[in-house]
N, CA, C and O of each residue as an XYZ file, in Angstrom:
620
protein
N      72.124     71.623     55.539
C      72.456     72.635     54.585
C      72.968     73.832     55.353
O      72.293     74.342     56.248
N      74.146     74.274     55.008
C      74.743     75.391     55.718
C      74.745     76.614     54.826
O      75.046     76.523     53.636
N      74.420     77.725     55.382
C      74.492     78.996     54.679
C      75.373     79.917     55.494
O      75.274     79.980     56.720
N      76.201     80.599     54.819
C      77.020     81.597     55.499
C      76.686     82.941     54.906
O      76.646     83.101     53.686
N      76.452     83.886     55.748
C      76.186     85.229     55.270
C      77.271     86.133     55.823
O      77.598     86.096     57.009
N      77.813     86.936     54.942
C      78.806     87.904     55.379
C      78.258     89.288     55.115
O      77.766     89.579     54.025
N      78.344     90.115     56.096
C      77.927     91.493     55.917
C      79.134     92.373     56.176
O      79.956     92.085     57.046
N      79.226     93.393     55.448
C      80.350     94.290     55.675
C      80.395     95.347     54.604
O      79.505     95.440     53.759
N      81.420     96.126     54.647
C      81.559     97.192     53.663
C      82.152     96.626     52.397
O      83.043     95.778     52.423
N      81.654     97.098     51.326
C      82.276     96.747     50.064
C      82.886     98.018     49.525
O      82.257     99.074     49.579
N      84.060     97.943     49.022
C      84.834     99.118     48.690
C      84.450     99.786     47.394
O      85.336     99.999     46.566
N      83.242    100.125     47.157
C      82.891    100.921     46.002
C      82.195    100.143     44.912
O      82.089    100.648     43.795
N      81.727     98.971     45.166
C      81.022     98.242     44.116
C      80.270     97.076     44.700
O      80.408     96.725     45.872
N      79.499     96.514     43.871
C      78.714     95.349     44.266
C      79.575     94.112     44.100
O      80.535     94.125     43.330
N      79.252     93.064     44.796
C      80.012     91.828     44.676
C      79.311     90.858     43.737
O      79.585     89.659     43.776
N      78.422     91.349     42.905
C      77.743     90.478     41.937
C      78.752     89.832     41.026
O      79.793     90.407     40.707
N      78.431     88.644     40.619
C      79.331     87.951     39.741
C      80.337     87.083     40.489
O      81.060     86.310     39.859
N      80.399     87.186     41.769
C      81.273     86.291     42.522
C      80.729     84.887     42.431
O      79.516     84.680     42.418
N      81.595     83.953     42.371
C      81.185     82.562     42.264
C      80.398     82.143     43.499
O      80.870     82.294     44.625
N      79.183     81.610     43.279
C      78.395     81.057     44.369
C      77.736     82.093     45.237
O      77.213     81.738     46.293
N      77.730     83.346     44.860
C      77.154     84.326     45.767
C      76.285     85.327     45.055
O      76.217     85.360     43.826
N      75.634     86.129     45.830
C      74.852     87.233     45.312
C      74.932     88.316     46.356
O      75.262     88.053     47.512
N      74.637     89.505     45.962
C      74.707     90.578     46.941
C      73.662     91.615     46.650
O      73.052     91.634     45.581
N      73.474     92.449     47.590
C      72.620     93.604     47.388
C      73.290     94.771     48.062
O      73.918     94.625     49.111
N      73.157     95.913     47.463
C      73.789     97.106     48.033
C      72.773     97.830     48.874
O      71.569     97.762     48.629
N      73.265     98.508     49.846
C      72.378     99.279     50.688
C      73.218    100.144     51.589
O      74.447    100.076     51.563
N      72.582    100.931     52.361
C      73.320    101.822     53.242
C      73.898    101.063     54.410
O      73.368    100.027     54.813
N      74.964    101.567     54.943
C      75.534    100.999     56.152
C      75.977    102.137     57.037
O      76.052    103.287     56.605
N      76.261    101.819     58.236
C      76.721    102.864     59.150
C      77.994    103.483     58.621
O      78.804    102.823     57.970
N      78.154    104.736     58.905
C      79.365    105.410     58.515
C      79.291    106.002     57.125
O      80.288    106.544     56.648
N      78.167    105.923     56.461
C      77.978    106.566     55.185
C      78.527    105.796     54.004
O      78.298    106.213     52.869
N      79.252    104.677     54.204
C      79.780    103.928     53.080
C      78.721    103.002     52.499
O      77.628    102.859     53.045
N      79.068    102.380     51.384
C      78.134    101.423     50.778
C      78.345    100.060     51.405
O      79.485     99.641     51.604
N      77.281     99.372     51.714
C      77.384     98.058     52.334
C      76.811     97.008     51.416
O      76.109     97.336     50.460
N      77.093     95.777     51.685
C      76.552     94.705     50.873
C      76.499     93.411     51.655
O      77.123     93.273     52.706
N      75.760     92.489     51.136
C      75.664     91.175     51.748
C      76.002     90.161     50.672
O      75.503     90.244     49.550
N      76.831     89.227     51.007
C      77.174     88.157     50.090
C      76.734     86.845     50.723
O      77.053     86.566     51.879
N      76.011     86.053     49.973
C      75.544     84.762     50.464
C      76.242     83.682     49.648
O      76.195     83.702     48.418
N      76.878     82.753     50.320
C      77.553     81.663     49.615
C      77.043     80.325     50.124
O      76.534     80.217     51.240
N      77.186     79.327     49.297
C      76.834     77.955     49.669
C      78.111     77.123     49.630
O      78.384     76.451     48.635
N      78.888     77.164     50.698
C      80.167     76.470     50.688
C      80.044     74.954     50.644
O      80.980     74.270     50.231
N      78.919     74.433     51.059
C      78.740     72.984     51.122
C      77.819     72.490     50.013
O      77.035     71.564     50.220
N      77.913     73.107     48.840
C      77.017     72.767     47.743
C      77.157     71.309     47.319
O      76.157     70.647     47.038
N      78.372     70.810     47.270
C      78.560     69.405     46.880
C      77.938     68.457     47.900
O      77.338     67.448     47.530
N      78.081     68.781     49.178
C      77.462     67.954     50.215
C      75.943     67.998     50.079
O      75.272     66.977     50.232
N      75.406     69.174     49.793
C      73.964     69.325     49.603
C      73.503     68.491     48.412
O      72.484     67.805     48.494
N      74.239     68.544     47.316
C      73.884     67.735     46.142
C      73.884     66.252     46.484
O      72.996     65.518     46.052
N      74.864     65.807     47.250
C      74.943     64.401     47.656
C      73.750     64.019     48.525
O      73.176     62.941     48.368
N      73.379     64.917     49.450
C      72.228     64.640     50.317
C      70.945     64.572     49.504
O      70.102     63.708     49.747
N      70.791     65.470     48.546
C      69.584     65.449     47.711
C      69.544     64.182     46.872
O      68.475     63.608     46.665
N      70.699     63.742     46.388
C      70.756     62.485     45.645
C      70.354     61.313     46.515
O      69.623     60.426     46.073
N      70.831     61.305     47.752
C      70.460     60.239     48.688
C      68.967     60.286     48.971
O      68.316     59.245     49.057
N      68.424     61.485     49.117
C      66.993     61.623     49.375
C      66.182     61.081     48.199
O      65.170     60.409     48.400
N      66.619     61.369     46.979
C      65.910     60.858     45.804
C      65.926     59.332     45.788
O      64.917     58.700     45.474
N      67.064     58.745     46.125
C      67.147     57.283     46.183
C      66.238     56.726     47.269
O      65.575     55.708     47.065
N      66.204     57.389     48.422
C      65.337     56.941     49.516
C      63.870     57.017     49.090
O      63.081     56.125     49.402
N      63.514     58.072     48.385
C      62.140     58.231     47.935
C      61.769     57.135     46.932
O      60.674     56.576     46.991
N      62.683     56.837     46.017
C      62.414     55.797     45.031
C      62.274     54.434     45.694
O      61.382     53.659     45.350
N      63.148     54.145     46.635
C      63.075     52.883     47.365
C      61.760     52.782     48.125
O      61.117     51.732     48.118
N      61.358     53.862     48.777
C      60.096     53.874     49.521
C      58.917     53.653     48.585
O      57.981     52.929     48.924
N      58.958     54.267     47.421
C      57.886     54.075     46.438
C      57.792     52.634     45.973
O      56.700     52.081     45.839
N      58.956     52.027     45.729
C      58.970     50.617     45.316
C      58.409     49.720     46.411
O      57.644     48.796     46.135
N      58.792     49.996     47.656
C      58.295     49.186     48.773
C      56.791     49.351     48.938
O      56.086     48.382     49.218
N      56.297     50.571     48.766
C      54.854     50.805     48.870
C      54.110     50.071     47.761
O      53.030     49.526     47.987
N      54.685     50.057     46.573
C      54.067     49.333     45.465
C      54.049     47.832     45.730
O      53.073     47.155     45.407
N      55.119     47.313     46.313
C      55.169     45.890     46.668
C      54.104     45.563     47.710
O      53.441     44.530     47.617
N      53.936     46.440     48.701
C      52.890     46.243     49.719
C      51.508     46.255     49.073
O      50.646     45.450     49.425
N      51.301     47.161     48.136
C      50.006     47.253     47.453
C      49.722     45.968     46.679
O      48.603     45.457     46.706
N      50.739     45.447     45.990
C      50.552     44.203     45.230
C      50.218     43.041     46.162
O      49.368     42.210     45.840
N      50.877     42.982     47.303
C      50.584     41.918     48.276
C      49.161     42.044     48.808
O      48.490     41.039     49.045
N      48.706     43.269     48.992
C      47.334     43.475     49.467
C      46.313     43.029     48.415
O      45.301     42.415     48.753
N      46.579     43.336     47.145
C      45.693     42.882     46.064
C      45.689     41.360     46.017
O      44.633     40.744     45.866
N      46.864     40.752     46.145
C      46.959     39.296     46.141
C      46.143     38.690     47.290
O      45.408     37.723     47.089
N      46.274     39.254     48.478
C      45.556     38.744     49.647
C      44.046     38.889     49.474
O      43.292     37.947     49.716
N      43.613     40.078     49.054
C      42.173     40.300     48.880
C      41.600     39.399     47.792
O      40.472     38.919     47.905
N      42.383     39.171     46.735
C      41.923     38.283     45.664
C      41.801     36.864     46.178
O      40.812     36.186     45.899
N      42.795     36.404     46.926
C      42.739     35.048     47.494
C      41.543     34.880     48.423
O      40.908     33.826     48.446
N      41.242     35.925     49.187
C      40.104     35.846     50.107
C      38.766     35.807     49.352
O      37.815     35.170     49.805
N      38.697     36.484     48.211
C      37.424     36.638     47.514
C      37.153     35.596     46.436
O      36.001     35.397     46.050
N      38.193     34.927     45.946
C      38.019     34.006     44.833
C      37.255     32.752     45.265
O      37.321     32.327     46.419
N      36.538     32.180     44.318
C      35.802     30.939     44.573
C      36.794     29.829     44.900
O      37.830     29.709     44.246
N      36.483     29.020     45.905
C      37.454     28.036     46.398
C      36.936     26.600     46.332
O      36.904     25.910     47.351
N      36.538     26.149     45.166
C      36.107     24.758     45.054
C      37.253     23.817     45.413
O      37.128     22.990     46.317
N      38.355     23.945     44.709
C      39.531     23.118     44.991
C      40.661     23.942     45.580
O      41.655     23.380     46.040
N      40.532     25.248     45.578
C      41.548     26.128     46.139
C      42.666     26.508     45.198
O      43.573     27.245     45.585
N      42.624     26.021     43.965
C      43.717     26.283     43.024
C      43.793     27.766     42.670
O      44.886     28.328     42.601
N      42.659     28.397     42.447
C      42.694     29.820     42.085
C      43.299     30.671     43.200
O      44.084     31.583     42.940
N      42.932     30.367     44.422
C      43.479     31.128     45.548
C      44.982     30.905     45.690
O      45.730     31.846     45.952
N      45.421     29.657     45.516
C      46.848     29.346     45.661
C      47.698     29.948     44.553
O      48.859     30.291     44.777
N      47.133     30.077     43.369
C      47.920     30.451     42.190
C      47.913     31.943     41.857
O      48.402     32.324     40.793
N      47.386     32.786     42.716
C      47.462     34.229     42.473
C      48.905     34.637     42.700
O      49.443     34.462     43.793
N      49.535     35.186     41.658
C      50.960     35.492     41.719
C      51.239     36.978     41.540
O      50.408     37.737     41.040
N      52.436     37.365     41.966
C      52.919     38.737     41.791
C      54.200     38.669     40.985
O      55.074     37.848     41.264
N      54.312     39.530     39.986
C      55.588     39.637     39.275
C      56.024     41.095     39.302
O      55.205     42.012     39.365
N      57.327     41.277     39.252
C      57.914     42.611     39.306
C      58.625     42.890     37.998
O      59.332     42.036     37.464
N      58.431     44.094     37.491
C      59.093     44.508     36.256
C      59.597     45.926     36.411
O      59.268     46.623     37.371
N      60.394     46.335     35.455
C      60.914     47.707     35.383
C      61.620     48.102     36.675
O      61.401     49.192     37.202
N      62.464     47.215     37.178
C      63.231     47.542     38.374
C      62.394     47.691     39.626
O      62.799     48.383     40.560
N      61.240     47.059     39.663
C      60.399     47.119     40.854
C      59.399     48.262     40.846
O      58.654     48.439     41.810
N      59.370     49.052     39.754
C      58.412     50.155     39.702
C      57.121     49.746     39.002
O      56.238     50.576     38.786
N      57.013     48.475     38.652
C      55.788     47.967     38.041
C      55.530     46.568     38.591
O      56.424     45.722     38.597
N      54.310     46.330     39.052
C      53.937     45.017     39.597
C      52.709     44.496     38.859
O      51.818     45.261     38.489
N      52.680     43.200     38.655
C      51.519     42.518     38.083
C      51.012     41.528     39.106
O      51.794     40.853     39.775
N      49.704     41.446     39.224
C      49.085     40.469     40.110
C      48.078     39.705     39.261
O      47.298     40.315     38.530
N      48.086     38.397     39.348
C      47.120     37.615     38.580
C      47.506     36.163     38.478
O      48.332     35.652     39.234
N      46.873     35.509     37.507
C      47.093     34.084     37.281
C      47.913     33.930     36.011
O      47.367     33.561     34.971
N      49.177     34.196     36.070
C      50.047     34.051     34.910
C      51.138     33.068     35.273
O      51.589     33.009     36.417
N      51.552     32.301     34.290
C      52.579     31.305     34.547
C      52.094     30.153     35.400
O      52.897     29.338     35.855
N      50.810     30.072     35.621
C      50.253     29.006     36.454
C      49.554     27.988     35.569
O      48.722     28.334     34.731
N      49.901     26.748     35.769
C      49.235     25.680     35.012
C      47.987     25.235     35.783
O      47.946     25.221     37.013
N      47.004     24.884     35.013
C      45.818     24.310     35.635
C      44.791     25.327     36.113
O      43.766     24.941     36.676
N      45.038     26.607     35.905
C      44.040     27.612     36.300
C      43.693     28.518     35.117
O      43.422     29.708     35.278
N      43.709     27.915     33.924
C      43.365     28.677     32.721
C      41.930     29.203     32.782
O      41.572     30.129     32.054
N      41.134     28.626     33.629
C      39.731     29.030     33.754
C      39.564     30.291     34.609
O      38.443     30.772     34.771
N      40.640     30.826     35.149
C      40.555     32.003     36.025
C      39.863     33.162     35.319
O      39.042     33.852     35.924
N      40.184     33.383     34.048
C      39.561     34.506     33.325
C      38.053     34.332     33.196
O      37.308     35.312     33.195
N      37.599     33.071     33.086
C      36.151     32.836     32.979
C      35.459     33.119     34.307
O      34.338     33.625     34.331
N      36.122     32.796     35.401
C      35.570     33.127     36.721
C      35.532     34.639     36.914
O      34.561     35.191     37.431
N      36.597     35.289     36.493
C      36.713     36.737     36.700
C      35.735     37.532     35.832
O      35.092     38.464     36.314
N      35.624     37.161     34.550
C      34.842     37.965     33.611
C      33.559     37.304     33.129
O      32.716     37.962     32.520
N      33.402     36.014     33.394
C      32.200     35.306     32.984
C      32.259     34.884     31.528
O      33.183     35.227     30.790
N      31.251     34.134     31.144
C      31.099     33.698     29.747
C      29.639     33.913     29.378
O      28.861     34.465     30.156
N      29.288     33.474     28.200
C      27.892     33.622     27.786
C      26.962     32.771     28.646
O      25.770     33.062     28.746
N      27.505     31.711     29.271
C      26.649     30.853     30.088
C      27.000     30.857     31.580
O      26.237     30.334     32.392
N      28.131     31.434     31.945
C      28.553     31.465     33.348
C      28.699     32.928     33.775
O      29.412     33.697     33.130
N      28.022     33.308     34.861
C      28.135     34.697     35.308
C      29.537     34.989     35.875
O      30.211     34.099     36.394
N      29.943     36.225     35.763
C      31.241     36.646     36.291
C      31.233     36.575     37.815
O      30.241     36.908     38.464
N      32.344     36.139     38.364
C      32.564     36.150     39.820
C      33.911     36.836     40.065
O      34.886     36.189     40.446
N      33.950     38.127     39.845
C      35.240     38.824     39.910
C      35.834     38.841     41.316
O      35.127     38.986     42.313
N      37.138     38.689     41.359
C      37.883     38.767     42.621
C      39.081     39.701     42.448
O      39.334     40.556     43.297
N      39.811     39.537     41.354
C      41.020     40.318     41.120
C      40.717     41.790     40.813
O      41.316     42.683     41.411
N      39.809     42.038     39.901
C      39.522     43.426     39.500
C      39.014     44.262     40.676
O      39.510     45.370     40.878
N      38.048     43.780     41.458
C      37.617     44.601     42.602
C      38.744     44.862     43.616
O      38.834     45.953     44.178
N      39.597     43.862     43.843
C      40.718     44.051     44.773
C      41.684     45.098     44.226
O      42.168     45.951     44.969
N      41.963     45.030     42.924
C      42.875     46.000     42.307
C      42.280     47.409     42.331
O      43.004     48.377     42.564
N      40.992     47.537     42.098
C      40.344     48.853     42.126
C      40.360     49.456     43.522
O      40.563     50.660     43.674
N      40.150     48.637     44.534
C      40.221     49.151     45.913
C      41.620     49.661     46.225
O      41.794     50.737     46.797
N      42.604     48.875     45.844
C      43.988     49.280     46.127
C      44.398     50.480     45.283
O      45.190     51.313     45.723
N      43.873     50.566     44.104
C      44.182     51.711     43.233
C      43.834     53.032     43.903
O      44.571     54.008     43.769
N      42.731     53.069     44.612
C      42.336     54.301     45.298
C      43.195     54.561     46.542
O      43.328     55.704     46.978
N      43.774     53.500     47.109
C      44.614     53.661     48.308
C      46.083     53.902     47.983
O      46.828     54.400     48.827
N      46.504     53.560     46.784
C      47.919     53.596     46.425
C      48.562     54.976     46.560
O      49.653     55.055     47.125
N      47.969     56.058     46.085
C      48.648     57.359     46.233
C      48.974     57.701     47.689
O      50.063     58.198     47.977
N      48.052     57.443     48.593
C      48.305     57.733     50.003
C      49.350     56.782     50.575
O      50.175     57.184     51.396
N      49.319     55.532     50.146
C      50.296     54.541     50.607
C      51.713     54.983     50.200
O      52.641     54.910     51.006
N      51.874     55.436     48.959
C      53.182     55.888     48.479
C      53.604     57.163     49.206
O      54.752     57.285     49.632
N      52.682     58.107     49.346
C      53.009     59.367     50.037
C      53.463     59.099     51.472
O      54.433     59.698     51.936
N      52.779     58.214     52.167
C      53.156     57.886     53.552
C      54.546     57.234     53.597
O      55.351     57.548     54.474
N      54.820     56.343     52.666
C      56.124     55.664     52.646
C      57.248     56.645     52.349
O      58.308     56.579     52.972
N      57.031     57.547     51.413
C      58.057     58.541     51.084
C      58.272     59.488     52.265
O      59.408     59.827     52.596
N      57.199     59.902     52.883
C      57.305     60.795     54.045
C      58.131     60.143     55.158
O      58.983     60.789     55.768
N      57.872     58.862     55.414
C      58.655     58.155     56.442
C      60.113     58.048     56.048
O      60.994     58.147     56.902
N      60.381     57.848     54.766
C      61.748     57.652     54.295
C      62.598     58.907     54.405
O      63.802     58.813     54.644
N      62.003     60.070     54.239
C      62.810     61.284     54.240
C      62.837     61.985     55.574
O      63.481     63.025     55.710
N      62.154     61.444     56.560
C      62.183     62.060     57.897
C      63.406     61.658     58.646
O      63.598     62.080     59.786
């Protein structure tokens, strides 16, 4: 971002109202009125850079969310009951809303309809949660994960 400042005499008035600038009047040597005009000659370049930064931040946020979903998937696979291993194998991740929303769970998987009973229990089977605890752990880590990714992206 470039700023140019010009100082000098103004011939009897303020330069307010000039496009892209502002000024202030004050005394100057020689008894005349002085002023300062500040302009942003590279405003379009600055706008382009800010747009690029916003895109970088969004991309970093999406990547951090993808990492978080993978971590939930891994922790769930590690914690789930493994009689035949189907529940661990079938933990899936789906992406929605352009990558700004992730789902982790047993959806679209055949043969693991019993996953909800393992996770939440029934009247005769106690709950053995794996997905919810993994998601809750990651939920507390997600804000810092996103902040770190955005910070790296804009440096």
